[in-house]
C-alpha positions in Angstrom: -32.1 -38.6 28.0 -32.0 -40.9 31.1 -30.7 -44.4 31.0 -34.2 -45.7 31.5 -35.4 -44.1 28.3 -32.5 -45.8 26.2 -33.8 -48.8 24.2 -31.3 -51.6 24.6 -29.6 -53.0 21.4 -29.8 -56.8 21.5 -27.9 -59.5 19.7 -29.3 -61.1 16.6 -28.5 -64.8 16.4 -30.3 -67.4 14.4 -33.3 -65.1 13.9 -33.8 -64.3 17.7 -33.1 -60.9 19.3 -31.7 -61.5 22.7 -29.2 -60.1 25.3 -25.8 -61.5 25.8 -25.6 -64.9 27.4 -23.8 -63.3 30.4 -26.5 -60.7 30.8 -24.0 -57.9 30.5 -24.4 -54.7 28.8 -22.5 -51.6 27.9 -23.2 -47.9 27.2 -22.2 -45.4 24.6 -22.6 -41.7 25.4 -23.5 -38.9 23.1 -20.2 -37.2 22.0 -21.9 -33.8 22.1 -24.3 -34.0 25.3 -22.4 -36.5 27.3 -25.7 -38.2 28.1 -26.3 -41.9 27.5 -27.1 -42.6 23.8 -27.4 -46.3 23.8 -27.1 -49.3 25.8 -26.3 -52.7 24.2 -25.6 -56.4 24.8 -22.0 -56.9 25.7 -21.2 -60.1 23.8 -18.6 -62.7 24.9 -16.7 -65.4 23.1 -19.7 -67.8 23.7 -22.1 -65.4 21.8 -19.6 -64.7 19.0 -19.2 -68.4 18.6 -23.1 -69.0 18.6 -23.4 -66.3 15.8 -21.0 -68.2 13.6 -22.9 -71.4 14.4 -26.1 -69.9 13.5 -24.7 -68.4 10.2 -23.2 -71.7 9.4 -26.5 -73.5 9.9 -28.3 -71.0 7.6 -25.9 -71.3 4.9 -26.9 -74.2 2.8 -30.6 -73.2 2.4 -29.5 -69.5 1.6 -26.9 -70.6 -0.7 -29.5 -72.6 -2.7 -32.1 -69.7 -2.7 -32.8 -68.8 -6.3 -31.0 -65.4 -7.4 -34.4 -63.9 -8.0 -35.6 -64.6 -4.5 -32.4 -63.1 -3.0 -32.9 -60.0 -5.3 -36.5 -59.5 -4.1 -35.4 -59.6 -0.5 -32.5 -57.1 -1.1 -34.7 -54.7 -3.0 -37.3 -54.9 -0.1 -34.5 -54.1 2.3 -33.3 -51.1 0.2 -36.8 -49.8 0.2 -37.1 -50.2 3.9 -33.9 -48.6 4.7 -35.0 -45.5 2.7 -38.4 -45.5 4.4 -36.7 -45.5 8.0 -34.1 -43.2 7.3 -35.7 -40.2 9.2 -35.9 -42.5 12.3 -32.4 -43.9 11.8 -30.6 -40.5 11.3 -31.1 -39.2 14.9 -29.6 -42.5 16.3 -26.6 -41.9 14.1 -26.3 -38.3 15.5 -26.7 -39.5 19.2 -24.0 -42.2 18.8 -21.5 -40.7 16.6 -22.1 -37.1 16.5 -22.9 -36.9 12.7 -25.5 -34.3 11.7 -29.0 -35.2 10.7 -27.9 -34.6 7.0 -24.9 -37.0 7.5 -27.2 -39.7 8.8 -29.7 -39.2 5.9 -27.0 -39.4 3.3 -25.7 -42.6 4.9 -29.1 -44.2 4.6 -29.6 -43.1 1.0 -26.2 -44.3 -0.2 -26.6 -47.7 1.7 -30.0 -48.2 0.2 -28.3 -47.7 -3.2 -25.7 -50.3 -2.2 -28.6 -52.9 -1.3 -30.2 -52.1 -4.6 -27.0 -52.6 -6.5 -26.3 -55.7 -4.7 -29.8 -57.0 -5.5 -28.8 -56.5 -9.3 -25.8 -58.6 -8.7 -27.7 -61.7 -7.7 -28.0 -62.6 -11.4 -24.7 -61.3 -12.6 -22.6 -64.3 -11.3 -20.8 -66.0 -14.1 -18.7 -69.0 -14.6 -16.0 -69.8 -17.2 -15.5 -72.4 -20.0 -11.9 -73.9 -19.5 -9.9 -75.3 -22.4 -9.8 -79.2 -22.2 -7.2 -81.7 -23.8 -10.0 -84.3 -23.9 -11.9 -84.4 -27.1 -15.6 -83.8 -26.5 -15.1 -82.8 -22.8 -16.4 -79.5 -21.6 -14.7 -78.2 -18.5 -16.3 -75.5 -16.4 -15.3 -73.2 -13.6 -18.3 -72.4 -11.4 -18.5 -69.8 -8.7 -20.0 -70.8 -5.5 -20.8 -68.9 -2.2 -17.8 -69.1 0.1 -19.9 -69.6 3.4 -20.0 -67.3 6.5 -18.5 -63.7 6.0 -17.7 -61.7 8.9 -18.1 -58.0 8.4 -16.4 -55.7 10.9 -17.8 -52.2 10.4 -16.6 -48.9 11.6 -18.5 -46.0 13.3 -17.7 -43.0 11.1 -19.9 -43.8 8.1 -22.0 -46.5 10.1 -24.8 -47.2 7.9 -22.8 -46.9 4.7 -19.9 -49.1 5.7 -21.8 -51.5 7.7 -24.3 -52.2 4.8 -21.3 -52.4 2.2 -19.8 -55.1 4.6 -22.7 -57.5 4.3 -24.8 -56.5 1.0 -22.8 -58.1 -1.6 -22.0 -61.3 0.3 -25.6 -61.8 0.8 -26.4 -61.3 -2.9 -23.9 -63.9 -3.7 -25.6 -66.5 -1.3 -23.3 -66.2 1.8 -24.4 -65.7 5.3 -23.2 -63.0 7.4 -22.2 -61.7 10.9 -22.3 -58.0 11.1 -19.8 -57.1 14.0 -21.0 -53.7 15.2 -18.7 -50.9 16.4 -18.7 -50.4 20.1 -19.2 -46.7 19.2 -22.7 -47.2 17.4 -24.1 -50.5 18.4 -27.7 -49.3 17.8 -26.9 -47.6 14.6 -25.5 -50.9 13.2 -28.4 -52.8 14.7 -30.8 -50.8 12.6 -28.9 -52.4 9.5 -29.6 -55.8 10.9 -33.2 -54.9 11.8 -33.9 -53.7 8.2 -32.6 -56.9 6.8 -34.4 -59.1 9.1 -37.7 -57.3 8.8 -37.2 -57.4 4.9 -37.6 -61.1 5.3 -34.2 -62.6 5.0 -34.4 -66.0 6.8 -33.2 -66.6 10.4 -29.4 -67.1 10.7 -28.7 -65.5 7.2 -28.0 -62.2 9.0 -26.5 -62.1 12.5 -25.6 -59.2 14.6 -22.9 -59.0 17.4 -22.3 -56.2 19.8 -19.6 -55.8 22.3 -17.9 -53.5 24.8 -14.5 -52.0 23.9 -12.9 -54.3 26.3 -14.2 -57.5 24.8 -13.4 -56.6 21.2 -10.4 -58.4 20.9 -11.9 -61.7 22.3 -14.9 -61.4 20.3 -13.2 -60.9 17.0 -10.7 -63.5 17.6 -13.4 -66.1 18.4 -15.3 -65.4 15.0 -12.1 -65.3 12.9 -11.1 -68.7 14.4 -14.5 -70.3 13.8 -14.2 -73.0 11.0 -17.5 -71.6 9.3 -16.0 -68.2 8.8 -14.3 -68.1 5.4 -14.1 -64.5 4.5 -13.4 -61.2 6.7 -14.2 -57.6 5.5 -12.8 -55.0 7.9 -13.0 -51.4 7.6 -11.2 -49.3 10.4 -7.7 -48.0 11.7 -4.5 -49.2 10.2 -3.4 -50.3 13.8 -6.4 -52.6 14.1 -6.4 -53.7 10.5 -2.8 -55.1 11.1 -4.2 -57.2 14.0 -7.1 -58.4 11.9 -4.8 -59.4 9.1 -2.4 -61.2 11.2 -5.2 -63.2 12.8 -6.8 -64.0 9.6 -3.4 -65.0 8.3 -2.8 -67.5 11.2 -6.0 -69.2 10.1 -5.3 -68.9 6.3 -8.4 -66.9 5.6 -8.9 -64.3 3.0 -9.4 -60.7 4.5 -10.5 -57.5 2.7 -9.1 -54.4 4.4 -9.9 -50.6 4.2 -7.8 -48.7 6.4 -6.4 -45.1 7.2 -5.3 -42.5 4.8 -3.6 -39.2 4.3 -5.2 -38.0 1.1 -3.5 -35.1 -0.7 -5.3 -32.5 -2.9 -2.7 -30.9 -5.4 -3.2 -27.4 -6.5 -0.9 -26.4 -9.3 -0.2 -22.9 -10.4 -2.7 -22.8 -13.3 -5.5 -24.3 -11.2 -9.1 -23.0 -11.1 -8.9 -21.7 -7.4 -12.5 -21.3 -6.8 -13.0 -25.0 -7.6 -10.0 -26.0 -5.8 -11.1 -24.1 -2.6 -14.7 -25.6 -2.8 -13.1 -29.1 -3.2 -10.7 -28.5 -0.3 -13.6 -27.3 2.0 -15.7 -30.4 1.3 -12.9 -32.9 1.3 -11.3 -31.7 4.6 -14.4 -30.8 6.8 -17.1 -33.1 5.7 -18.2 -35.0 8.9 -15.4 -33.2 10.9 -12.9 -34.7 8.8 -13.5 -38.3 10.3 -13.2 -40.0 7.0 -10.3 -42.1 5.7 -10.7 -40.4 2.4 -10.7 -36.9 3.9 -8.4 -34.3 2.4 -5.7 -34.2 5.0 -3.2 -32.3 2.9 -3.1 -29.6 0.3 0.0 -29.8 -1.8 0.0 -26.2 -3.3 2.3 -24.6 -5.9 4.3 -21.8 -4.1 2.8 -19.2 -6.5 -0.8 -20.0 -5.1 -0.2 -21.5 -1.8 -0.6 -18.2 0.1 -3.8 -17.6 -1.7 -5.1 -21.1 -1.2 -4.3 -20.7 2.6 -6.2 -17.3 3.0 -9.2 -18.3 1.0 -9.7 -21.7 2.3 -9.1 -20.1 5.9 -12.0 -17.8 5.2 -14.3 -20.6 4.1 -13.4 -22.5 7.2 -13.9 -19.8 9.6 -17.3 -19.5 8.3 -18.5 -23.0 9.1 -20.9 -23.3 12.0 -19.7 -25.3 14.8 -22.0 -26.9 17.5 -24.8 -29.2 18.3 -25.2 -31.6 15.3 -28.9 -31.6 16.0 -29.1 -28.0 14.7 -29.9 -28.1 11.2 -27.5 -25.2 10.5 -24.5 -27.1 12.2 -21.7 -27.9 9.7 -18.9 -29.1 12.2 -20.3 -31.2 15.0 -18.3 -33.0 17.8 -15.4 -35.4 17.4 -16.3 -38.9 18.4 -14.3 -39.2 21.5 -12.6 -36.9 24.0 -9.4 -38.8 23.2 -9.7 -37.8 19.5 -10.3 -34.3 20.4 -7.2 -34.2 22.5 -5.1 -35.9 19.8 -6.3 -33.5 17.1 -5.2 -30.6 19.5 -1.7 -32.2 20.0 -1.1 -32.3 16.4 -2.0 -28.8 15.8 0.2 -27.6 18.7 3.0 -29.7 17.3 2.6 -28.1 14.0 2.5 -24.7 15.6 5.6 -25.3 17.6 7.5 -26.2 14.5 6.7 -23.2 12.6 3.3 -23.7 11.1 0.8 -20.8 10.9 -2.5 -21.3 12.2 -4.7 -19.4 9.3 -8.0 -20.2 11.2 -9.1 -22.5 14.1 -6.6 -24.3 16.2 -8.8 -24.6 19.3 -11.4 -26.8 20.7 -14.8 -25.5 21.3 -16.4 -27.9 23.9 -16.4 -31.4 22.6 -15.7 -29.9 18.9 -12.6 -28.8 17.3 -12.9 -25.7 15.1 -12.1 -26.1 11.5 -8.4 -25.5 11.1 -6.2 -24.6 8.3 -2.3 -24.8 8.8 0.0 -23.0 6.5 3.6 -23.7 6.0 3.5 -27.4 7.0 6.9 -29.3 6.8 7.9 -32.8 6.9 9.3 -32.2 10.5 5.8 -31.9 11.8 3.5 -34.9 13.0 0.5 -33.5 11.0 2.6 -33.9 7.8 2.7 -37.7 8.3 -0.2 -38.7 10.6 -3.8 -39.2 9.9 -5.6 -36.5 12.0 -9.1 -37.7 11.7 -10.4 -34.4 12.5 -11.3 -31.0 10.9 -7.7 -30.1 10.0 -5.8 -29.7 7.0 -2.2 -28.8 6.2 -1.0 -26.8 3.4 2.5 -27.8 1.9 4.2 -25.3 -0.6 6.1 -26.9 -3.4 7.9 -25.9 -6.4 6.3 -27.2 -9.6 4.4 -30.5 -10.6 7.3 -32.8 -10.0 7.8 -31.9 -6.3 3.9 -31.8 -5.9 3.8 -35.5 -6.9 6.8 -36.4 -4.7 5.2 -34.8 -1.6 1.8 -36.1 -2.4 3.4 -39.8 -2.6 5.5 -39.0 0.8 3.2 -41.0 3.0 3.2 -44.4 4.5 -0.5 -44.9 2.9 
């Protein structure tokens, strides 16, 4: 695909689709082909401030909109997202490297989130508070907070981008969706669905930006007086920065960060079920999910069997072009991520781990990898790989299994 064929993703501010005030754009390349996948408006501080202003201006009317009207619009958005899923899924593939099935799954689950949010519009309740004054009824009433900033990640882009804004919208808040620089067009599809469903101008705003401008753009929106809540999903490192920034402005922030999820396999486990669960948990979307199974904590009596059987399953997974319907393991999202996964595996190997299968890159992909004999001296024991790599730690009984499962910063 040439640059001239790439549709530019614009900002959505106050109901208007437009480029950045500076006129600048940035590009995202396809992680598998290396070709340009998208070009998007490179927002500045001024654009970010304008988005917050637009959301603030739209807030009073949206907050006063009857719940049934908000419900109808969100239901329409849910239906529209499902209708457009076959068109959106290839965009997910081009920008993030996810398979077509992953893109369709994203749209399906996100549509359900919009439908659930629609149902929540009439679920808001208050509370009767005891009063010392005879005949006085005291009530606690819940009201919309104001402008909500949703900072969405690239890895499950439609699911997590939708989740960041759906419930706030249901409860009468206006929103700014800050797109990931990895998938600006994918996140733009969420804003387009909501706008086309009929949500009023300014209720949903979209900000796209280059990687270099991320700090400035986020700082500007968090500092804006109208922004009352922040929802962030992403890395632990960036989450700390967002939390520190929100704390300086005394604003509430909801964080979903990294993970090092364990799967415990005890001596009496059903190994067929355990292996199936481990395969899905470790290798779904190349392991690029914060809930991915990063560690298998296996009783020493079954650890060897787990390693060999999971290794066979992993070796059979097809690696390659995410556009191929048979592909199960696509590319990692950046070359830096690919290199880091390789470093973690090499470190484990140098400290005595056995590479049961995988352990090498295949173009922009990393072959699904099973490591046996992982110990606490290895980086892979502690660090989130965010790749198709799972380490097996052998333990002696349930007590040690629980201790090892909890031996993590997460």
